[in-house]
C-alpha positions in Angstrom: -91.5 0.5 64.7 -88.4 -1.0 66.2 -90.1 -2.4 69.3 -93.7 -3.3 69.8 -94.9 -4.2 73.4 -98.4 -5.6 73.2 -100.1 -6.0 76.7 -102.7 -8.5 77.5 -106.0 -7.6 75.7 -108.3 -7.9 78.6 -106.2 -5.7 81.0 -108.2 -3.1 82.9 -105.7 -1.7 85.3 -101.9 -1.3 84.5 -98.9 0.2 86.3 -95.6 0.5 84.4 -92.1 1.4 85.6 -89.4 2.6 83.2 -86.0 2.5 84.6 -84.1 3.8 81.5 -84.6 6.4 78.8 -86.8 5.5 75.9 -84.6 4.5 72.9 -87.5 2.9 71.0 -91.2 3.2 70.9 -93.3 1.3 73.4 -97.0 0.5 72.4 -99.6 -0.2 75.0 -102.5 -1.7 73.2 -105.3 -2.5 75.8 -108.9 -2.3 74.5 -110.2 -2.8 78.0 -107.8 -0.5 79.8 -109.4 1.9 82.3 -106.7 2.9 84.8 -103.1 3.5 83.7 -100.2 4.6 85.8 -96.7 5.2 84.3 -93.7 5.8 86.5 -90.8 7.2 84.5 -87.8 6.8 86.7 -84.3 7.1 85.0 -81.9 7.5 88.0 -80.4 4.9 90.3 -82.3 6.4 93.2 -85.6 5.8 91.4 -86.2 9.6 91.0 -88.0 10.8 87.9 -85.9 13.0 85.7 -86.5 14.6 82.4 -84.1 13.6 79.7 -83.9 13.5 75.9 -85.5 10.5 74.4 -85.6 8.9 70.9 -88.7 6.9 71.5 -92.1 7.5 72.9 -94.9 5.7 74.8 -98.0 5.1 72.7 -101.3 4.2 74.3 -104.2 2.7 72.4 -107.5 2.3 74.2 -111.2 3.4 73.6 -111.5 5.2 77.0 -109.2 5.8 80.0 -110.8 7.1 83.2 -107.6 7.7 85.1 -104.1 8.2 83.8 -101.3 9.0 86.3 -97.8 9.9 85.4 -94.7 10.4 87.5 -92.2 12.2 85.4 -92.3 13.9 82.1 -91.9 11.9 79.0 -93.1 11.7 75.4 -96.4 10.1 75.0 -98.8 9.7 72.0 -102.4 8.9 72.9 -104.8 6.9 70.7 -107.4 7.2 73.4 -110.8 8.3 72.2 -111.9 9.5 75.7 -109.5 10.6 78.4 -111.1 11.6 81.7 -108.6 12.4 84.4 -104.9 13.0 83.9 -102.6 13.4 86.9 -99.0 14.5 86.6 -96.5 14.7 89.4 -92.8 15.3 90.1 -93.1 15.0 93.8 -89.8 13.0 94.2 -87.8 15.8 92.5 -86.0 18.0 95.1 -84.7 20.6 92.7 -86.5 21.6 89.5 -83.1 22.5 87.9 -82.2 18.8 87.9 -85.2 18.1 85.7 -83.5 18.8 82.4 -80.1 20.0 81.0 -81.8 22.8 79.3 -85.2 24.5 79.2 -85.5 23.6 75.6 -85.3 19.9 76.3 -87.9 20.3 79.1 -90.1 22.3 76.8 -89.8 19.8 74.0 -90.8 16.9 76.4 -93.7 18.9 78.1 -95.0 19.8 74.5 -94.9 16.1 73.4 -96.5 14.9 76.5 -99.3 17.4 76.8 -100.0 17.2 73.1 -100.4 13.4 73.6 -102.7 14.1 76.4 -104.6 16.9 74.8 -108.1 15.2 75.2 -107.9 15.3 79.0 -111.0 16.7 80.8 -109.4 17.0 84.2 -105.7 17.7 84.6 -104.2 17.5 88.0 -100.7 18.9 88.8 -98.6 18.8 91.9 -96.5 21.7 93.1 -93.3 20.5 91.6 -95.0 20.2 88.2 -96.3 23.7 88.5 -93.0 25.0 89.4 -91.2 23.2 86.4 -93.9 24.5 84.0 -93.6 28.0 85.5 -89.9 28.0 84.7 -90.8 27.8 81.0 -92.7 31.1 81.0 -90.5 32.7 78.4 -91.2 29.9 75.8 -94.9 29.3 76.9 -95.8 32.9 76.0 -95.5 32.1 72.3 -97.0 28.6 72.6 -100.5 27.4 71.8 -102.5 25.5 74.5 -102.7 21.8 73.5 -105.8 21.0 75.6 -109.1 20.9 73.6 -111.6 19.2 76.1 -110.3 20.5 79.4 -112.8 21.4 82.1 -110.7 21.7 85.2 -107.1 22.1 86.2 -106.7 20.7 89.7 -104.0 22.2 92.0 -103.0 21.2 95.4 -105.0 22.5 98.4 -103.4 25.7 99.7 -102.0 26.7 96.3 -103.2 30.2 95.4 -104.4 30.6 91.7 -102.8 34.0 91.8 -99.4 32.4 92.3 -99.6 30.9 88.8 -98.1 32.9 86.1 -100.4 34.4 83.5 -98.5 32.6 80.7 -98.9 29.1 82.4 -102.7 29.8 82.8 -103.0 30.7 79.2 -101.0 27.7 78.1 -103.2 25.4 80.1 -106.6 27.0 79.6 -106.2 28.9 76.4 -108.1 26.6 74.1 -110.9 26.0 76.6 -112.7 29.1 77.5 -114.9 27.5 80.2 -112.1 25.6 81.9 -111.3 26.7 85.4 -108.5 26.2 88.0 -109.8 24.5 91.2 -108.4 22.9 94.4 -111.5 20.7 94.9 -113.3 19.1 92.0 -117.2 19.7 92.0 -119.3 16.7 93.0 -121.7 15.3 90.5 -125.3 15.0 91.6 -127.5 12.0 91.1 -130.9 13.1 89.4 -133.8 10.7 89.7 -136.6 11.0 87.1 -139.9 9.2 87.0 -141.9 8.6 83.8 -142.6 6.2 81.0 -139.4 4.7 79.5 -137.5 7.4 77.8 -140.0 10.3 78.1 -138.3 12.0 81.0 -134.9 11.8 79.3 -135.8 13.4 75.9 -133.5 16.4 76.4 -130.6 13.8 76.9 -131.2 12.1 73.5 -127.9 10.9 72.1 -126.0 11.6 75.2 -126.6 8.6 77.6 -123.4 6.7 78.3 -125.2 3.5 79.5 -128.5 1.9 79.5 -129.4 -1.1 81.8 -132.9 -2.5 82.1 -134.8 -5.4 83.5 -138.1 -4.8 81.5 -141.4 -6.8 81.6 -140.6 -9.9 79.4 -143.0 -12.7 80.5 -145.4 -13.7 77.7 -149.0 -12.8 78.8 -150.2 -16.4 78.7 -147.5 -17.4 81.2 -148.2 -14.9 83.9 -150.8 -17.2 85.6 -148.2 -20.0 85.8 -145.5 -18.0 87.6 -144.2 -18.9 91.1 -146.3 -17.5 93.8 -143.4 -15.4 95.2 -143.4 -13.7 91.8 -146.8 -13.8 90.3 -148.6 -12.8 93.6 -146.2 -10.1 94.8 -145.2 -8.3 91.8 -147.6 -6.0 89.8 -148.6 -7.4 86.5 -147.4 -4.3 84.8 -143.8 -5.2 85.8 -144.0 -8.7 84.4 -146.3 -8.9 81.4 -144.3 -8.3 78.2 -147.2 -8.7 75.8 -148.1 -11.8 73.7 -144.6 -12.9 73.1 -142.9 -11.1 75.9 -140.9 -9.0 73.5 -142.9 -5.8 73.2 -140.9 -3.8 75.9 -137.6 -5.2 74.9 -138.1 -4.1 71.2 -139.0 -0.7 72.5 -135.8 -0.5 74.5 -133.8 -1.5 71.3 -135.4 1.4 69.4 -134.7 3.7 72.3 -131.1 2.7 72.7 -130.5 3.5 69.0 -131.5 7.1 69.6 -130.7 7.7 73.3 -127.2 6.3 73.6 -124.2 8.4 72.7 -121.6 6.9 70.3 -119.8 4.1 72.2 -122.6 4.0 74.8 -123.2 0.6 76.5 -126.5 -1.3 77.0 -127.5 -4.5 78.9 -131.0 -5.9 78.7 -132.4 -8.8 80.8 -134.6 -11.3 78.9 -136.7 -14.4 79.7 -134.0 -16.8 78.4 -132.3 -18.3 75.4 -135.2 -17.9 72.9 -135.6 -14.2 73.6 -131.9 -13.6 73.6 -131.6 -15.1 70.1 -134.6 -13.1 68.8 -133.4 -9.9 70.3 -129.8 -10.5 68.9 -131.1 -11.3 65.5 -133.4 -8.3 65.6 -130.5 -5.9 66.4 -128.3 -7.4 63.8 -130.9 -7.1 61.0 -133.5 -4.4 61.8 -131.0 -2.1 63.4 -128.0 -3.1 61.3 -125.1 -0.8 61.6 -126.4 0.9 64.8 -124.7 -1.5 67.4 -121.6 -3.5 67.6 -120.0 -6.2 69.8 -123.5 -7.7 70.5 -123.3 -10.6 72.9 -125.5 -13.0 74.9 -124.4 -13.3 78.5 -125.5 -16.2 80.9 -126.6 -15.7 84.5 -125.1 -17.5 87.5 -127.3 -20.5 86.7 -125.8 -20.8 83.2 -129.0 -19.6 81.5 -128.6 -17.3 78.6 -130.3 -14.2 80.1 -128.8 -10.9 78.9 -128.1 -9.2 75.6 -125.3 -6.5 75.7 -123.5 -4.2 73.2 -122.4 -0.9 72.3 -123.6 1.9 69.9 -121.3 2.4 67.0 -118.9 5.4 67.2 
């Protein structure tokens, strides 16, 4: 690779501007990246324009929640999970200025959409829809690159009937349940009550995260707790058994089966000794199930939490 651009490893949000065509590859390697915006502007006025490129943008990250692109450019994605993709050409006044030929435009659209094939939600502005519609003669013989798509979001006021059948097929063809919407459905919060994981059994292996402040006080220490804790909290919420580890170990076992691959967990403990015990337990008894196990201190500097991820 002739050029390798490595961005800071801890970066969570990143906005990039490209003021010239890509002549070499640019690699964005950010393990913590969540939100990425790329503005591909190659004219003196700052307007995005589609051109032939010899290089491509490569993105490496476990999961990106929001990817926003201004312009059409070649991109290769090493993202395991890609939630929302937004593509816009709103600064282009004439679609004919997008590319010298339809073939160049099609080649770049294909490279870009193939790189973003894992997107679950694809949002397009009117200019992008118009530009894609101009390719109907080529799209009719093309396969849809999207494999995880749930929704194609179009601007309010845009009629689905205005979109050509060929473009619909190109966008939705590989995802039979995907739909075109102007407003994304709102997710509902569901509250369930029960003993530990029992109410969630139908979601086994699907939980994205697990956070718990379980009972972790050893039984013999309950009587010595501060009055504001011991006299105002039910014993059931405090007593963790003989060594205080009973419920914490139950959570470890549950996390192994309930979390999906890559799922995150964070458990609060009684302090340093329990943190070390729990960490050792997960590294030995559940070896190979979790990774990136850490002990995290509270604001008082006391080792208080154990965190990690389920292996992918």
